[in-house]
N, C-alpha and C positions, 0 to 999 in steps of 0.2 A: 608429507614431511612436517615435523614439529615446527620448524622455522616458518614455513608457509602458513601453517595453521594459526600461528600466533600473530602474524602480520604486524610485526613491531615497526616503529618508525624507522629503525635501521634498515629492515628488509624493504620497506616501501621506498626509502631513499636509494638503496642499491639497485632497485628495479628501474630507476630512472637512468642508470648508467648502461652503456652498451658498447658496441663496436666503435673504435676510434678513441675510447677513453683510456687514459693512463693515470692511475692513481695509486696511492700508498696507504697502508694501514700501519699506524704507529701504535703498538700495544705494550702493555705492562705486565700482562699475565696470560696464561694459557687460555683462559675462558674468553678474553677479548680477542686473542689470536684466532681461535677456531670460530668464534662467533661471526667474524667478518669473512674469513677465508672460505669456510664451508658454505655459508649463505651465498657467496659469490659463485661457487661451483654449482650449487643447486639451481640457482636462477638460470645459469647457462644451460644446464641439462634440460630444464623445463622448456627452454626456448629452442631446443634443437641445435645448440652450438657444440662444437667439440671442445672439451675441457681438459687442460693439462695442469696437473699439480706437481710442482718440482719441490720435493721434500729435502730436508736437511739430512745430514749423515745419520743413518740408522733410524730415521723417523717415518719411513714409509708405512710400517705396520701401525704406528700410532695414528697416522693420518687416516688410514683405512678404517680403523676402529672408531675414530671420531665421526667419520662420515656415516658409518653404519648406525651409530647411536642416534644420529639425527634423521634417520629414515631413508638414507640413500642406499639403493641396491647396488653396491659397488661391483659385485660379481657380474651382474647383468650389464651395468654401464661399461665396464672394461671389456666384456665379451663383444659388445656392439661397437667398440672403438670410440664410444662417445666420451669415455673417461680414460685418461692416461696418468698413471702414477709413476713419476720419474725421479731420478736422483740428479744431483748437480753434475755428476760425471756424464750422464746421458744428455744433458742440456748445455749448461754453461761451459763445462770443461771437456767437451767431447774430443777436442784436439790436444788435450793434455794441459792447456793453459787457457786463461780467459782472454778472448779476443773480441772486443766490441764490434769490429767491422764484420766478423763472421756471424755474430749474433743477429745483426740486422738482416743478413741473408737468411738465417734460420727463421726469423719471424715471417719473412716474405714467403719462403718455401712451405713452412708449416701451415700458413693461412691458405695458400693455394691447394695444398694437399687436403686440408679439411673441407674446402669447398668442393673439390673433385669427388670426395667421399659422400657428398650429399648433405653436409652440415651447413647451417646458415651462416656461421661465423666461427672464429677461433677465440677461445678465452683461456688465459693462462695466469697462474699465480705461482710465486716462488718464495720459499723461505730463504732468508739471507744470513742466518747466524754463522754459516761457514765462511762468509766474507771476512768476519773479524779474525778468524784463525789464519787467514792469508793463503795466497796461491799466486802463481806467476800471472802477471797481467792485471792484477786487481788494482794497481795504482790508477788504472783508467776506468774504474768502476763508476765514479760519479759522472764521467764523460758519457759513459754508456747510458746511465739513467737520464741525463739531460737530452741526449739525442733520441732516446726511445720514444719520447712524446711525438716527435716528428715521424718516426717509423710506424708507430701505431696509427697515426692519423692517415697514412697513405695505404694502409691495409685494413681488411675487414676483420679486425681483431681488437681485443681489449686486454689490458695487463694490470694486475694487482701485485704490487711489491710489498713484502711484509718486513717490518723492522721492529725489533725488540728494543724499546727505549732504555731499558735497564742494562742492556748489553753493549749497545753502541755508544761511543763517546759523543758528547753534546755537539762538537763541531761537525761530526758526520751527520747527525740527526738534522742539524741546521741545513746542510747541503741537500739532504733528502727532502726537506720541506720546500726548498727553493726549486727543486727539479721536478715536482709533481703538481700538475694543475688542480688535482683534487686530493684531499687528505681525509682519511677516516681516523678519528681519535675519540676514544671513550664512547663508542656507540653513535657518533654523529658524523655524517658525511658533509664535508665543508668544501665549498669552492675556495681555492687558495689565493688570497690577496697577495701573498708573498712569492708566488711562482715567478721564476725568472726564465724567459725564453732561452733556448740553447745558444743562439748567437751572442746573447749577452752573457750568459753564465760561462761560456767557454771563451769569450773574447778577452781583449786586453782592457786596461783601465777599469778593472772591476770596482775599485774603490770609488772612482768618480761616478760610475753607474749606480753603485749602492747609495751614494749620497743623493743622487737625483731621484732614485726610487723612494727613499725614505721621505724626502721632502714632498714628493708627489703624494705619497700615502698620507702624510700629515695634512696636506691641503685637502685631499679627497675626504678624509675623515671629518675635517671641520665642515666641509660642504654637506656631508651626510648629516652631521649633527644639527647644522643650521636648518636643513630641510625637515628634519624630524621635529625641531622646535616649531617651525612654521606649521607643520601638520598637527602638532599638539594644540597650537593656538586655534587653528581652524576647527579641530575636533571639539574644543571647548565651546566655540561659537555654535557649532552644529548641535552639541548637547543642550546648550541653553535654548536654542530655537526649538529643539524637540521637546524640552521641558515645557516651554510656553505653549507649544501646540498641544501637548498632552493635557495641560491644565484647561486650555480652551475647549478641547474635545470632551474632557470630563464634565465641564459646565454644560456643553450642548447636550451630552448624553443625559445628564440629570434633568435638563429642561424637557428633552424629548420624552424621557420616561414619565415625567409628570403629565405631559400632554397625552401620552398613550394611556396612562392610568385614568385620566379624565374621560378620554374617548371610550375606554372600556366600561367605566361606570355608566356613561350615557347609553352605551349599547345595551348593557344589562337592564337599564331602566326601560329603554325602548322595547326590548324583548319581553319584559314582564308586561308592559302595556299591551303589546301585540298578543301575548298569550291570553291576557285578560279579555281583550277584545274578541279574539277567536272563540273563547269560551262563552262569552256573553252572546255573541251572534249565533253560535251553534245552539246554545240553550234556548234562545228566543225563537229560533227557527223551528224547534221541535213541535211546539203546540200547533202553529198554523199548518204545518205539514201533516200532522196527524188529523187535523180537522178536514184537510183536503182529502186525505185517504179515506177517512171515515165516512164523510158525506158522499164521496164518489161510490163507495161500496153500497151505501143505502140507495143511491140513485140507480145503480145497476140492479139492485134487488127489486126495488119498487117498480122500475120502468121496464123490467125484463120482458114482459109480454108484448109491449108495443115497440120495442127497439128492433131495428133491422140490423143486419150483419155489420154494416159500415159503422153505425153508431156504437154498436157493442165493441168494435175494435178501438174506436176512439176512447171510450171510457176505460178499456183495458190498458191502453197506452198511458192514460192519465195515472192510473193506479201504479203501473210499473215505474213511471217517472217519479211519483211521490215516494214509493218505496226505495228507489235508488237514492233520491235526495236524503231520505232518512238515514240510509247507510252512510252516505257521505258525511252527514252531520255527526253520526256516532263516531266515525273514524277521525273526524276533525277534533272532536272533543277528546278522544283518546290521545291524539297527537299533541294537543295543547297541554294535557295533564302530564305528559312525559317531562316537559320543561319545568313543571312546578313540583313534582314529587321528589321527596328526599330519597337519595339512594342509600341502600343498606348493603354495603359491600362486604363480601367475605370470599373465601376460597370456594370455587364452583367446579364440580366434576362435570365437564362438558359432555362426556360420553353418556353419563347417566341422564343428563338433561335432554340431550338429543333423542335418546331412545324413548324417553317419556313423551316427547313431542310427536314422534312417529306413531307411538301407540295411541295417542290422543286423536290423531286424524285418521286412524285405521278405518273407522266406519264410513268415512267419505271415499274410501278407495275400494269398496266392495265391488266385485265383478271386474276389476282391472288387473292386468298382469304388470306388476311392478317388482323389479329386482332391486333390493336395497343393499348397498355396500357401506357399512359403517365401520370406520377404522378405529384404532385405539386413540381416542381424543385426549388432549392434555387437560391439566388443571389450570384454571385461570382465576383472576381476581375481579369480582364484580358483583352486581346486584342480581341474584338468581331470578327474581320475578321479571326484571327488565330483559335479561338475557333469554328468558323463556319466550318473550314476545319476539325477540330478534329471530330465533330459530323457528318459531312457529310461522313467521312470515316467509322466511326463505324456503322452508320445507314445503309449505302450502303452495308457494309459487312453483316449485319444481314439480309438484303433483299436478297443478293446474296446466302448466305449459307443456306437459308431456301427454296431455289427454288425447292428442291426435295420433300418438304412437301405438302400434300394436303391442309392443313391450316397452315399458318405461324403465330406464336405467338411471337410478339416483344414487350418487356416491357422496358420502359425507366423511371427510378425513382432514388431516392437518399437515402442515408443512414445517420443516425445520427452518426456524427463522432466527431473528436477533436474540440477544441475551435477555431482553426485557419484555418481550411480547410473544404471544402464541398466535398462530394464524390457522383458522379453520375455514374450509371451503365446502360449498354445496354445489355439486356438478350434476347436470341432467342432459339428456339427449333430446330435449324438446325443440320447440320452434326457433329458439335462439333470438338474436336481435342484431341490428346493424350497429357496428362499433362506432360509426360516425355520430351516433346519437347517444353514446354511453354517458355523456355528461348530463343528459336529461333524466336518466333512470331514477336518480335519487331525489328529484324535485317533487314538491307537493302537487298532486293532481296531474302529474306527467305520466302519460301512457304511450307505449310504442305499438300497441295492438288495439284494434277496435273493440268496443263494448260487445258487439254482436259475436265476435270471435271468442273473446275471453272476458268474463265478468271481472269487476274490480273497481275500486275507487281511485287508485293511483296514489294512495297514502302509505301503503305498506313499506315500500323501500325507503321512503323519506323517514319513516319511523325507525327503521333499522339503522339508518345513518345517524339519526339524532341520538339514539341510545349508545351507539358506538362512540360518538364524540363525547358524550357525557362520561364515558369510561376512560377517556384519553386515548381511544383507539381510532380505527379508520376502516373504511369499506371501499371496495372497488369490484369491478366485474369485467369478465371477458366473454365474448360470444361471437357467433356468426349466424347469419340468416339460415334457418332450417338445419342448423348443425349444433344445437345445444348451447347452454350457457353455464358459466361458473361464477359464483359469487363468493368473495373472500371477506372475512371479518378478522381484523387484528385486534387483540385484546391484551391488556397487561398481564404479566405473570404475577403469581403471588410473591410478595416481598420476602426475601430471605431473612431469617432470624438467627 
């Protein structure tokens, strides 16, 4: 329904009313009239209540059309007995004249009948313009309205009375206000401060009661205004305290920002020193290592005739260790250079880059059964040469750690991810790793497999992580022992122009 779809403040307020509520709608035009009455009916139908609409003379057709225009399936609702469109003769004047006492019996019986039919409650609204035109018994109409609040409270029903302010005289509208606990006026549902309980409205000494009520209302209004003034004063105090706190917080944030900036500068300085140190150490280690390897080879060559098998194995171990150390130095130098090299970022076609990496390592896979699955990889923003290093390491690792498989399955594809990054993964069916040690994977010289089982220096994944971080990206891994591994790289998307 349109009303429900709009979810106006009026609809929301009407939804707070239900069984045992007696209220009136005072309207000035047809739009206000139907805006309240039809919404009241629709809410009841949605809640599984039986709804009765008592229309004025000759107005049943107009009411039906207005309901249908607001999305109510009138035919279906009436066929299921959920909705009854009645006239005043079928309700108020069933016995030829208006009898308030009989009307309260009607409310009780109608509610019981609705409940027996399986409805959760009874809901009724009635147009009242016919009251102005007169009928027998209408001199007791306001008595009926006053007593109706009590009748509704005792039965599982709610009642909305409709009054045209332009048609009824002011003195009658005044009585209408006094006899309804809730008033709807100009699209607003109001709890009525001027409501008069039936025993007072219908009792004697009404003038004296009215004086007492007015004086009480005056006093209560002054109390309310005094409380509001106190709240306003407290609010100003709170606002001032918040302002002072905000100023203090701003000062602390500025101080903390300055401290963090200094810490960051210090860290950058330390990092540069560490990189320079790593480079110097690595560079200075190369010459003695090569001397060790060179002289060991000469020793092996010159002393070959007099060496026994045990001595020959010792010399071979020395050569192997020197060569491994040389590889470590090379990798350490490459790792330190990554921190110093200036990045040249541009848009990178990752699919083209990955396929070139696979083609580059093809000679190392001769004689092996490898099934490659390369998906449609996205475009990213980065340094092509550094990203080449990233995927060379990841793809080479996948090839290496599937060496024990009769058939290696290596998949390279992407994930749908956030609006500012692309995620590419390299998955294999190799020996995998224990997830308890996943945090060690990307550390320098950290290895989860022995050198005898799988060669390597333990710097490749640290290099991958460092390059990803330099791009503002991230890396992570998933795996299981003897059940393969998956390495993920998140990189920034190209900036939109």
